[in-house]
FIGU-553578 format. One record per residue (C-alpha): residue in one letter; chain; x, y, z. Coordinates in nm, 3 decimals, decimal comma. Layout:
FIGU-553578
- r | c | east | north | up
- A | A | X | Y | Z;
...
//
This chain:
FIGU-553578
- r | c | east | north | up
- M | A | 1,157 | 3,300 | -9,378;
- H | A | 1,565 | 3,451 | -9,465;
- P | A | 1,713 | 3,636 | -9,170;
- V | A | 1,747 | 4,047 | -9,187;
- T | A | 2,089 | 4,215 | -9,231;
- T | A | 2,119 | 4,544 | -9,237;
- T | A | 2,450 | 4,717 | -9,272;
- R | A | 2,582 | 5,016 | -9,090;
- P | A | 2,829 | 5,282 | -9,200;
- A | A | 3,259 | 5,127 | -9,179;
- D | A | 3,341 | 5,358 | -8,867;
- A | A | 3,575 | 5,672 | -9,053;
- A | A | 3,758 | 6,012 | -9,005;
- T | A | 3,836 | 6,343 | -9,180;
- L | A | 4,096 | 6,572 | -9,083;
- R | A | 4,049 | 6,881 | -9,196;
- G | A | 4,222 | 7,244 | -9,081;
- S | A | 4,575 | 7,294 | -8,988;
- G | A | 4,671 | 7,495 | -8,604;
- P | A | 4,416 | 7,585 | -8,480;
- T | A | 4,111 | 7,470 | -8,661;
- R | A | 4,248 | 7,094 | -8,732;
- R | A | 3,902 | 6,950 | -8,605;
- I | A | 3,806 | 6,583 | -8,738;
- E | A | 3,487 | 6,558 | -8,930;
- V | A | 3,228 | 6,183 | -8,960;
- P | A | 3,103 | 6,118 | -9,363;
- I | A | 2,810 | 6,024 | -9,243;
- L | A | 2,732 | 6,311 | -9,034;
- A | A | 2,886 | 6,559 | -9,291;
- A | A | 2,600 | 6,361 | -9,570;
- V | A | 2,295 | 6,584 | -9,314;
- P | A | 2,215 | 6,832 | -9,547;
- G | A | 2,243 | 7,196 | -9,313;
- L | A | 2,423 | 7,053 | -9,040;
- L | A | 2,821 | 7,112 | -8,912;
- H | A | 3,008 | 6,884 | -8,670;
- V | A | 3,355 | 6,938 | -8,533;
- F | A | 3,556 | 6,707 | -8,281;
- T | A | 3,834 | 6,897 | -8,189;
- V | A | 4,194 | 6,765 | -8,150;
- K | A | 4,442 | 6,818 | -8,021;
- G | A | 4,608 | 7,187 | -8,047;
- S | A | 4,230 | 7,328 | -8,157;
- D | A | 4,066 | 7,624 | -8,033;
- P | A | 3,698 | 7,460 | -8,066;
- R | A | 3,554 | 7,892 | -8,183;
- A | A | 3,824 | 7,920 | -8,455;
- A | A | 3,737 | 7,495 | -8,583;
- I | A | 3,329 | 7,586 | -8,624;
- A | A | 3,438 | 7,896 | -8,700;
- E | A | 3,629 | 7,765 | -9,008;
- A | A | 3,343 | 7,474 | -9,072;
- A | A | 3,051 | 7,722 | -9,128;
- G | A | 3,239 | 7,983 | -9,274;
- R | A | 3,144 | 8,252 | -9,044;
- E | A | 3,220 | 8,267 | -8,656;
- V | A | 2,910 | 8,126 | -8,493;
- P | A | 2,842 | 8,150 | -8,113;
- L | A | 2,952 | 7,844 | -7,889;
- L | A | 2,748 | 7,725 | -7,605;
- T | A | 2,901 | 7,470 | -7,385;
- L | A | 2,815 | 7,346 | -6,985;
- R | A | 3,003 | 7,244 | -6,684;
- Q | A | 2,925 | 6,913 | -6,709;
- V | A | 2,911 | 6,775 | -6,354;
- H | A | 2,779 | 6,330 | -6,482;
- G | A | 2,472 | 6,394 | -6,416;
- A | A | 2,097 | 6,415 | -6,612;
- K | A | 1,993 | 6,777 | -6,593;
- V | A | 1,912 | 6,892 | -6,952;
- R | A | 1,926 | 7,211 | -7,032;
- L | A | 1,735 | 7,377 | -7,317;
- V | A | 1,804 | 7,718 | -7,475;
- D | A | 1,583 | 7,840 | -7,696;
- R | A | 1,499 | 8,213 | -7,857;
- S | A | 1,321 | 8,342 | -7,558;
- A | A | 1,619 | 8,258 | -7,315;
- R | A | 1,836 | 8,360 | -7,533;
- A | A | 1,668 | 8,652 | -7,546;
- A | A | 1,615 | 8,639 | -7,155;
- A | A | 1,980 | 8,600 | -7,122;
- G | A | 2,065 | 8,918 | -7,364;
- G | A | 2,234 | 8,682 | -7,619;
- L | A | 2,398 | 8,364 | -7,473;
- P | A | 2,270 | 8,270 | -7,104;
- A | A | 2,598 | 8,235 | -6,899;
- R | A | 2,750 | 7,889 | -6,885;
- E | A | 2,560 | 7,658 | -6,655;
- E | A | 2,615 | 7,306 | -6,518;
- G | A | 2,427 | 7,021 | -6,665;
- D | A | 2,556 | 6,704 | -6,918;
- A | A | 2,311 | 6,769 | -7,217;
- L | A | 2,219 | 7,070 | -7,388;
- I | A | 1,966 | 7,148 | -7,647;
- V | A | 2,038 | 7,475 | -7,884;
- S | A | 1,718 | 7,580 | -8,077;
- G | A | 1,819 | 7,750 | -8,392;
- P | A | 2,088 | 7,773 | -8,622;
- D | A | 2,298 | 8,094 | -8,597;
- V | A | 2,458 | 7,929 | -8,203;
- A | A | 2,675 | 7,558 | -8,177;
- A | A | 2,655 | 7,371 | -7,879;
- G | A | 2,920 | 7,152 | -7,752;
- V | A | 3,068 | 6,878 | -7,461;
- W | A | 3,368 | 6,870 | -7,306;
- V | A | 3,542 | 6,465 | -7,347;
- A | A | 3,866 | 6,337 | -7,222;
- D | A | 3,856 | 5,938 | -7,398;
- C | A | 3,521 | 5,841 | -7,341;
- L | A | 3,223 | 5,962 | -7,535;
- P | A | 2,980 | 6,198 | -7,404;
- I | A | 2,780 | 5,920 | -7,196;
- H | A | 2,848 | 5,639 | -6,945;
- E | A | 3,105 | 5,677 | -6,594;
- V | A | 3,106 | 5,284 | -6,478;
- V | A | 3,122 | 4,968 | -6,621;
- E | A | 2,890 | 4,842 | -6,309;
- A | A | 2,673 | 5,156 | -6,353;
- L | A | 2,583 | 5,052 | -6,741;
- V | A | 2,603 | 4,704 | -6,696;
- G | A | 2,277 | 4,838 | -6,376;
- A | A | 2,122 | 4,993 | -6,648;
- F | A | 2,044 | 4,831 | -6,997;
- P | A | 2,044 | 4,459 | -7,053;
- D | A | 2,268 | 4,382 | -7,336;
- A | A | 2,486 | 4,575 | -7,160;
- A | A | 2,754 | 4,298 | -7,046;
- A | A | 2,798 | 4,236 | -7,417;
- C | A | 2,949 | 4,600 | -7,473;
- V | A | 3,164 | 4,446 | -7,155;
- V | A | 3,571 | 4,376 | -7,243;
- G | A | 3,724 | 4,152 | -6,988;
- G | A | 4,067 | 4,127 | -6,832;
- R | A | 4,260 | 4,229 | -6,579;
- R | A | 4,034 | 4,534 | -6,598;
- S | A | 3,721 | 4,585 | -6,685;
- R | A | 3,612 | 4,798 | -6,922;
- V | A | 3,351 | 4,902 | -7,164;
- D | A | 3,331 | 4,901 | -7,532;
- L | A | 3,175 | 5,268 | -7,576;
- A | A | 3,153 | 5,270 | -7,935;
- E | A | 2,937 | 4,927 | -7,936;
- A | A | 2,736 | 5,027 | -7,621;
- N | A | 2,597 | 5,404 | -7,785;
- R | A | 2,501 | 5,109 | -8,125;
- R | A | 2,313 | 4,876 | -7,926;
- Q | A | 2,198 | 5,142 | -7,718;
- A | A | 2,085 | 5,308 | -7,996;
- R | A | 1,903 | 5,059 | -8,247;
- A | A | 1,746 | 4,979 | -7,885;
- A | A | 1,597 | 5,360 | -7,964;
- G | A | 1,529 | 5,201 | -8,304;
- V | A | 1,795 | 5,413 | -8,478;
- P | A | 1,899 | 5,224 | -8,810;
- D | A | 2,213 | 5,045 | -8,817;
- E | A | 2,327 | 5,214 | -9,158;
- A | A | 2,250 | 5,604 | -8,950;
- M | A | 2,517 | 5,491 | -8,734;
- Q | A | 2,859 | 5,565 | -8,797;
- A | A | 3,150 | 5,608 | -8,503;
- A | A | 3,520 | 5,756 | -8,605;
- G | A | 3,712 | 5,485 | -8,516;
- L | A | 4,020 | 5,671 | -8,390;
- C | A | 4,150 | 5,519 | -8,021;
- T | A | 4,233 | 5,821 | -7,771;
- L | A | 4,510 | 5,647 | -7,573;
- C | A | 4,672 | 5,505 | -7,881;
- R | A | 4,696 | 5,801 | -8,157;
- P | A | 4,905 | 6,081 | -7,872;
- D | A | 4,985 | 6,265 | -8,158;
- L | A | 4,612 | 6,369 | -8,268;
- L | A | 4,407 | 6,342 | -7,923;
- E | A | 4,369 | 6,368 | -7,614;
- S | A | 4,438 | 6,152 | -7,343;
- Y | A | 4,278 | 6,129 | -6,937;
- R | A | 4,422 | 5,808 | -6,945;
- R | A | 4,753 | 5,786 | -7,135;
- E | A | 4,832 | 6,080 | -6,955;
- R | A | 4,747 | 5,999 | -6,563;
- G | A | 4,527 | 6,281 | -6,568;
- A | A | 4,629 | 6,580 | -6,682;
- A | A | 4,509 | 6,574 | -6,988;
- G | A | 4,319 | 6,878 | -7,217;
- R | A | 4,004 | 6,835 | -7,308;
- M | A | 3,842 | 6,786 | -7,640;
- A | A | 3,511 | 6,947 | -7,809;
- G | A | 3,263 | 6,762 | -7,997;
- I | A | 3,035 | 7,079 | -8,110;
- I | A | 2,722 | 7,118 | -8,360;
- A | A | 2,544 | 7,361 | -8,578;
- W | A | 2,292 | 7,402 | -8,797;
- K | A | 2,385 | 7,658 | -9,101;
- E | A | 2,142 | 7,946 | -9,212;
//
């Protein structure tokens, strides 16, 4: 029996736009028909960045993130009841149905999930393989997310990271760690084209 080998796309990021529309795109998401995605960088304006990517203004909905487990669903009926976009609510996951609104999440140095090494190690069996030792342990978040996605059935060829380090790129990315808590935030935004 031959071992099964899988490949995944190499980590990659493309910088697009200028000034307030500067944004990062990753090839694997850019290849999905009808999908818009934007990762803002230092100095970007999230609304301007998604508008340039879409070629028109797109309403942006975000949450007041609280590091909890609350998932918010905003569908057409919720928007109709609110007379447009609902007020910014607390939560950490946002599901938006329909092509006429973008969903965004604010991030600093990490992916928009996982808080501490201990909680991660307790949450899933392979987590210890994602902990990088040293004087202070840290989590390889890209690898942890890959492992969780694999466990959920996502094939390797459907995964790709930007391959950028927030701590190492002060010219491009905000870093809570580097700025000792004084950094701004970046946004990850996704929407369907009409």
